[in-house]
C-alpha positions in Angstrom: 67.5 121.3 120.5 67.7 117.6 121.6 66.2 116.5 118.3 68.9 118.4 116.4 71.7 116.8 118.5 70.1 113.4 118.0 69.9 113.9 114.2 73.5 115.1 114.1 74.6 112.0 116.0 72.7 109.7 113.5 74.2 111.5 110.5 77.7 111.3 112.0 77.3 107.6 112.8 76.0 106.9 109.3 78.8 108.7 107.7 81.4 107.0 109.9 79.9 103.6 109.0 79.9 104.4 105.2 83.5 105.6 105.3 84.7 102.5 107.2 82.8 100.2 104.8 84.2 102.0 101.7 87.7 101.9 103.1 87.4 98.2 103.8 86.2 97.5 100.2 89.0 99.5 98.6 91.6 98.0 100.8 90.4 94.5 99.8 90.9 95.3 96.1 94.3 96.8 96.7 95.5 93.9 98.9 94.2 91.2 96.5 97.6 90.9 94.9 99.3 90.6 98.3 96.9 87.9 99.4 97.6 85.9 96.2 101.3 86.2 96.9 104.1 85.9 94.3 103.4 82.2 93.7 99.6 82.7 93.3 100.1 85.5 90.7 102.8 83.4 88.9 100.4 80.4 88.9 97.6 82.6 87.4 100.1 83.9 84.8 101.0 80.3 83.8 97.3 79.4 83.6 96.5 82.5 81.4 99.3 81.3 79.1 98.1 77.7 79.2 96.8 75.7 76.2 93.8 74.5 78.3 90.8 76.8 77.4 88.9 76.2 80.6 91.9 76.9 82.7 92.7 80.1 80.7 89.1 81.4 81.1 89.1 80.8 84.8 92.5 82.5 85.3 91.5 85.5 83.2 88.3 85.8 85.1 90.1 85.8 88.5 92.6 88.3 87.3 89.8 90.7 86.6 87.7 89.8 89.7 90.7 90.6 91.9 92.0 93.4 89.7 95.5 91.9 89.6 97.6 94.7 88.0 100.7 92.4 87.9 98.9 90.4 85.1 98.1 93.3 82.8 101.2 92.8 80.6 100.4 89.1 80.3 96.8 89.8 79.4 97.8 92.4 76.8 100.2 89.8 75.2 97.4 87.2 75.1 94.9 89.7 73.6 97.3 90.5 70.9 97.9 86.8 70.0 94.3 85.5 70.6 92.2 84.3 67.7 89.1 83.2 69.6 86.5 86.0 69.8 85.1 84.8 73.1 88.5 84.9 74.7 89.1 88.4 73.3 85.8 89.5 74.9 86.9 88.0 78.3 90.4 89.5 78.1 89.0 92.9 77.1 86.6 93.0 80.0 89.3 91.8 82.4 91.6 94.6 81.3 88.7 97.1 81.8 88.1 95.7 85.3 91.7 96.1 86.2 91.6 99.7 84.8 95.2 100.3 83.9 95.7 102.8 81.0 98.1 100.5 79.0 95.5 97.7 79.1 92.7 100.0 78.0 95.0 101.3 75.2 95.4 97.7 74.0 91.6 97.3 74.0 91.4 100.5 72.0 93.8 99.0 69.4 91.6 95.9 69.2 88.6 98.1 68.6 90.3 99.6 65.6 92.1 96.6 64.1 90.3 93.4 64.8 88.7 91.6 61.8 85.6 90.6 63.7 83.0 93.4 63.8 81.5 92.1 67.0 84.9 92.1 68.7 85.5 95.7 67.5 82.1 96.9 68.8 82.6 95.3 72.2 86.1 96.7 72.5 84.9 100.1 71.4 82.1 100.0 74.0 84.6 99.1 76.7 86.9 102.0 75.8 83.9 104.4 75.7 82.7 103.2 79.1 86.2 103.6 80.5 86.4 107.2 79.1 83.0 108.1 80.6 84.1 106.8 84.0 87.4 108.5 83.8 85.6 111.8 83.0 83.5 111.3 86.1 80.2 110.5 84.4 78.4 107.2 84.2 76.4 105.6 81.5 72.7 105.8 82.1 72.7 109.1 83.9 
């Protein structure tokens, strides 16, 4: 009887820790925009629209890393006007990481209309992965 109670306590403690950790992780992603503040997001927007390629890459990367939904429209506009295949890859992956439907739709358009076959394949792979995750399955299972 004591062993069963001890096991129940261990299971309960483990579940509690897992729930708290997952809550903290999700809260961190949701609050990233708040921690950047209006000026931080505006500065990233300006950097994304910059002529400096290194600055643009960094800003696009951070928009995806912190899942800044406020920058989706800017990223979509940049993707539409971008000529560089490497930047198209980066913007597409960033839109995927943010996970908004309108951003994924823009990546889907890219997969159908871009003149570069490598860009089309990457964009198609991103859209397919998003669809798999949305359906509740994951690649490799």
